[in-house]
C-alpha positions in Angstrom: 57.3 0.7 -33.3 57.3 1.5 -36.5 55.0 4.7 -37.7 54.0 3.7 -41.0 53.2 6.8 -43.3 51.0 6.9 -46.7 54.1 7.9 -49.0 52.2 9.3 -51.6 49.5 11.9 -51.6 45.9 11.2 -53.0 46.4 11.4 -56.8 43.8 13.3 -58.0 42.6 15.8 -60.6 39.6 18.4 -61.6 37.9 15.6 -63.8 38.4 12.0 -61.8 35.2 10.3 -61.8 35.9 7.2 -59.8 38.5 6.7 -56.8 40.6 3.5 -55.9 40.7 3.4 -51.9 42.9 1.0 -50.4 45.0 1.1 -47.1 48.7 1.5 -47.2 51.3 0.4 -49.7 54.3 -2.2 -47.7 56.5 -0.4 -45.1 59.0 -0.5 -47.5 57.5 2.2 -49.8 57.3 4.5 -46.6 61.2 4.0 -45.6 62.3 4.0 -49.7 64.2 0.9 -49.5 62.4 -0.8 -52.7 62.8 -4.4 -54.1 63.4 -5.0 -57.4 60.6 -4.7 -60.1 58.8 -2.6 -57.5 57.4 0.9 -59.3 57.7 3.9 -56.5 54.1 5.1 -57.1 50.7 3.4 -55.7 50.1 -0.2 -55.7 53.5 -0.4 -57.1 54.7 -3.7 -55.2 56.1 -6.3 -57.5 53.7 -8.9 -55.0 50.4 -6.5 -55.8 48.1 -7.7 -58.7 45.9 -4.1 -59.1 48.4 -3.2 -62.0 49.0 -6.9 -63.6 45.1 -6.8 -63.9 44.7 -3.5 -65.3 47.5 -4.7 -67.7 45.4 -7.5 -68.9 42.5 -5.7 -68.9 43.5 -2.9 -71.0 46.6 -4.0 -72.7 48.6 -1.2 -71.4 51.8 -3.2 -71.9 53.0 -1.4 -68.5 56.7 -1.8 -67.1 57.2 -3.5 -64.0 60.5 -1.5 -63.0 61.8 1.2 -60.7 61.6 3.6 -63.5 60.0 7.3 -64.0 58.6 5.8 -67.1 56.9 3.1 -65.0 54.9 5.5 -63.2 54.3 8.1 -65.9 52.7 4.9 -67.8 50.7 4.6 -64.5 49.6 8.0 -64.3 49.0 8.8 -67.9 46.0 5.7 -67.7 44.5 7.4 -64.6 44.0 10.1 -66.0 42.5 8.8 -69.0 40.7 7.2 -67.7 39.5 9.4 -65.1 40.5 7.4 -62.3 42.2 8.7 -59.1 43.4 7.1 -55.9 43.0 8.4 -52.3 43.7 5.8 -49.9 41.8 5.9 -46.8 44.7 5.6 -44.2 47.4 8.0 -43.3 49.2 6.5 -40.6 48.7 4.0 -38.5 51.7 2.1 -35.9 52.8 -1.3 -36.1 54.9 -3.9 -33.3 56.5 -5.9 -36.6 56.9 -4.0 -40.0 54.7 -6.0 -42.4 52.2 -5.1 -44.8 48.9 -6.9 -42.5 46.3 -4.9 -42.7 45.5 -6.7 -39.0 48.7 -5.4 -37.7 48.0 -1.7 -38.0 47.2 0.7 -34.4 46.6 3.5 -33.4 45.4 4.5 -37.2 44.8 8.1 -38.8 42.4 8.6 -41.5 42.3 10.7 -44.5 39.1 12.8 -44.9 37.9 11.1 -47.6 34.3 13.0 -47.5 36.0 15.8 -47.5 37.9 14.8 -50.8 34.7 13.4 -52.3 33.0 17.4 -51.3 36.1 19.1 -53.7 35.8 16.6 -56.7 32.6 16.3 -57.4 32.6 14.5 -60.5 33.4 11.5 -58.5 30.7 9.0 -58.8 32.2 5.5 -57.8 34.9 4.7 -55.1 36.4 1.3 -55.9 37.4 -0.6 -52.5 40.7 -2.9 -52.9 39.4 -5.4 -50.0 36.2 -5.2 -48.1 34.6 -5.5 -45.0 36.7 -7.1 -42.7 38.6 -5.7 -39.7 41.4 -2.8 -40.8 39.6 -2.9 -44.5 39.7 -0.1 -46.6 35.4 -0.6 -46.6 35.4 -1.1 -42.9 37.7 2.5 -42.8 35.2 4.1 -44.6 32.1 2.8 -42.9 33.9 4.7 -39.7 34.5 7.6 -41.9 31.2 8.0 -42.8 29.5 7.4 -39.5 31.4 10.1 -37.9 30.0 12.2 -40.6 26.5 11.1 -40.6 25.7 9.7 -43.5 23.9 6.2 -44.5 25.5 3.8 -46.6 22.8 1.7 -48.3 23.1 -2.0 -49.7 22.6 -2.1 -53.5 24.3 -6.0 -54.2 25.4 -8.4 -51.4 27.1 -10.7 -53.7 30.6 -10.3 -54.4 31.8 -8.0 -54.8 29.5 -6.0 -52.5 27.6 -2.6 -53.6 26.7 -0.2 -51.7 25.7 3.7 -52.1 25.1 6.8 -50.6 24.2 10.4 -50.8 26.6 13.0 -51.1 25.0 16.1 -52.6 27.1 18.5 -54.5 26.9 22.0 -56.3 26.8 20.2 -59.2 24.0 17.3 -58.9 21.9 17.8 -55.9 20.8 14.7 -55.7 24.4 12.8 -56.0 24.8 9.6 -55.0 27.9 7.8 -54.5 28.5 4.0 -55.4 30.9 1.8 -53.2 32.6 -1.6 -55.1 34.0 -3.7 -52.4 36.5 -5.5 -54.8 38.4 -8.7 -53.7 41.7 -7.5 -52.6 44.5 -7.8 -55.5 47.0 -9.0 -52.9 48.6 -12.8 -52.5 47.2 -12.6 -48.8 43.6 -12.9 -50.7 44.1 -15.8 -52.7 43.2 -18.6 -50.3 39.8 -16.8 -50.2 39.5 -16.3 -53.9 40.0 -19.9 -54.2 37.3 -20.8 -51.8 35.0 -19.1 -53.8 31.9 -21.0 -55.7 32.1 -18.8 -58.7 36.2 -19.3 -59.1 35.6 -23.1 -58.3 33.3 -23.8 -61.3 35.4 -21.5 -63.3 38.4 -23.5 -62.7 36.7 -26.8 -62.9 35.9 -25.7 -66.8 39.0 -24.6 -67.7 42.2 -25.9 -65.1 44.6 -23.1 -66.1 42.1 -20.7 -64.6 43.7 -18.8 -61.8 43.5 -16.0 -59.1 44.4 -13.4 -61.5 42.2 -14.4 -64.1 39.1 -14.6 -61.7 40.1 -10.9 -60.7 40.5 -10.0 -64.2 36.8 -11.1 -64.8 35.5 -9.4 -61.2 37.5 -5.6 -62.1 36.2 -5.6 -65.4 32.5 -4.0 -65.3 34.1 -1.6 -62.5 36.9 -0.1 -64.6 
């Protein structure tokens, strides 16, 4: 049995207003055996699409390589944009060493509500996936139940939006919004391809692809 622990602490700072929330990076990041073009930072897998999406959205000219400069580029962008990263899974056991969310067992979650109480300016959670089993929204719903907090539906279309109340000293009426984005992974491309709006856009422009679709979807929330 492989103990898959999260290799990175949450990336948080005083001014953060949005949090990217996923599960775990691929196991190779835990054991420190990276591939060419991996970046040793959150969402740094060469197969992932989050940083290519943000690179397109903000013209960041990011390096995709295993260097300190590539890491610092991403940190500078996050700080400038007041975006933090706090994946919800701290560790999980796997019988097969892969990155499948469904393969996780005996899962330990991070205290995300605790972080939200500490960082009172956070107003938005950006889930890198939805409410399918072992996805970030799925785990967050469990976390809310333990904390006796109710999640309210705002928009039932992709990306689905919810909200919940979490009063703070800064704002006694504090409401935090959650946005369940289409996962920025190759595994989710089949689901993207089945979406009606993707098919319509593809029909208008045959060169349109699943990365382009995510760029359009992610843009309004980042």
